[in-house]
C-alpha positions in Angstrom: -19.4 15.0 -79.7 -18.0 18.4 -79.7 -21.0 19.6 -77.8 -20.6 16.9 -75.2 -16.9 17.6 -74.9 -17.7 21.3 -74.2 -20.3 20.4 -71.6 -17.9 18.0 -69.9 -15.2 20.7 -69.9 -17.8 23.2 -68.5 -18.9 20.7 -65.8 -15.3 20.0 -64.9 -14.5 23.7 -64.7 -17.6 24.2 -62.5 -16.4 21.3 -60.2 -12.9 22.8 -60.1 -14.2 26.2 -59.3 -16.6 24.9 -56.6 -13.8 22.9 -55.1 -11.6 26.0 -55.0 -14.4 28.0 -53.4 -14.9 25.3 -50.8 -11.1 25.2 -50.1 -11.0 29.0 -49.8 -14.0 28.9 -47.3 -12.2 26.2 -45.3 -9.0 28.1 -45.2 -10.8 31.3 -44.2 -12.6 29.5 -41.5 -9.4 28.0 -40.2 -7.7 31.3 -40.2 -10.5 32.9 -38.3 -10.4 30.1 -35.8 -6.7 30.6 -35.3 -7.1 34.4 -35.0 -9.8 33.9 -32.5 -7.6 31.5 -30.5 -4.7 33.8 -30.7 -6.8 36.8 -29.4 -8.2 34.7 -26.6 -4.7 33.5 -25.6 -3.5 37.1 -25.7 -6.4 38.3 -23.6 -5.9 35.5 -21.1 -2.1 36.3 -20.9 -2.9 40.0 -20.3 -5.4 39.1 -17.7 -2.9 36.9 -15.9 -0.2 39.6 -16.0 -2.6 42.2 -14.7 -3.7 39.9 -11.9 -0.1 39.1 -11.0 0.8 42.9 -10.9 -2.3 43.5 -8.8 -1.4 40.8 -6.3 2.2 42.2 -6.1 0.8 45.7 -5.5 -1.5 44.5 -2.8 1.4 42.6 -1.2 3.6 45.6 -1.4 0.9 47.8 0.2 0.6 45.4 3.1 4.4 45.3 3.5 4.5 49.1 3.6 1.8 49.0 6.3 3.8 46.6 8.3 6.9 48.7 8.0 5.0 51.8 9.2 3.8 49.9 12.2 7.3 48.8 13.0 8.5 52.3 12.6 5.9 53.5 15.1 7.2 51.0 17.6 10.7 52.2 17.1 9.7 55.9 17.6 7.9 55.0 20.8 10.9 53.1 22.1 13.5 55.8 21.3 11.5 58.9 22.0 11.4 60.5 25.5 8.3 59.7 27.5 7.4 63.2 28.6 7.7 66.8 27.5 7.0 68.4 24.2 9.2 66.1 22.2 7.8 63.0 23.9 4.2 64.2 23.2 5.0 64.9 19.5 6.8 61.6 19.2 3.8 59.8 20.6 1.5 61.6 18.2 3.7 60.7 15.2 3.9 57.1 16.4 0.1 56.9 16.8 -0.3 58.3 13.3 2.2 55.9 11.8 0.6 53.0 13.6 -2.9 54.0 12.4 -1.8 54.5 8.8 0.1 51.2 8.8 -2.9 49.3 10.2 -5.1 50.9 7.5 -2.7 49.9 4.7 -2.5 46.3 6.0 -6.2 46.0 6.5 -7.6 47.8 3.4 -4.9 47.2 0.7 -5.3 49.1 -2.6 -8.8 48.0 -3.4 -10.2 49.0 0.0 -8.4 52.4 -0.3 -9.9 53.0 -3.7 -13.4 52.2 -2.3 -12.8 54.6 0.6 -11.6 57.3 -1.7 -14.6 56.9 -3.9 -16.9 57.1 -0.9 -15.1 60.3 0.4 -15.4 62.0 -3.0 -19.1 61.1 -3.1 -19.6 62.6 0.3 -17.6 65.7 -0.5 -17.8 66.4 -4.2 -17.0 70.2 -4.1 -13.8 69.9 -2.0 -12.7 66.9 -4.1 -13.3 69.0 -7.3 -11.3 71.9 -5.9 -8.4 69.6 -4.8 -8.4 68.1 -8.3 -8.3 71.5 -9.9 -5.5 72.6 -7.6 -3.4 69.5 -8.3 -4.0 70.0 -12.0 -2.8 73.6 -11.8 0.3 72.6 -9.8 1.0 69.8 -12.3 0.6 72.1 -15.3 2.8 74.7 -13.7 5.5 72.1 -12.9 5.4 70.7 -16.5 5.7 74.2 -18.0 8.9 74.9 -16.0 
């Protein structure tokens, strides 16, 4: 009977160990599912925030464009119609109106596409402008 008692105790210990392993696997699986869900929720929240910021930036760009067009109208209304000052004012108003229309029509994504296309068409001047801006920024930061 002693042998049977030992075997029963061994079987019971194996069953207990197997049950503990199964519970540990279930717990680990549940924790992984929760971590995956939390990461997914965090990613979705970050995506929503980025989208919201992008929409606000696009809206602000269009608003600035509208303001520039309005300023062009004001310059045209208040500037003299002839003479050197009138000619300069008409040029400034035209430039403001053109830039304002561009901002309203293109927004940030369109401007980025245009900038990319310009850099591809003119790589050397773009590189030189980048180097120059880097030099000026480094010089400013050193001071």
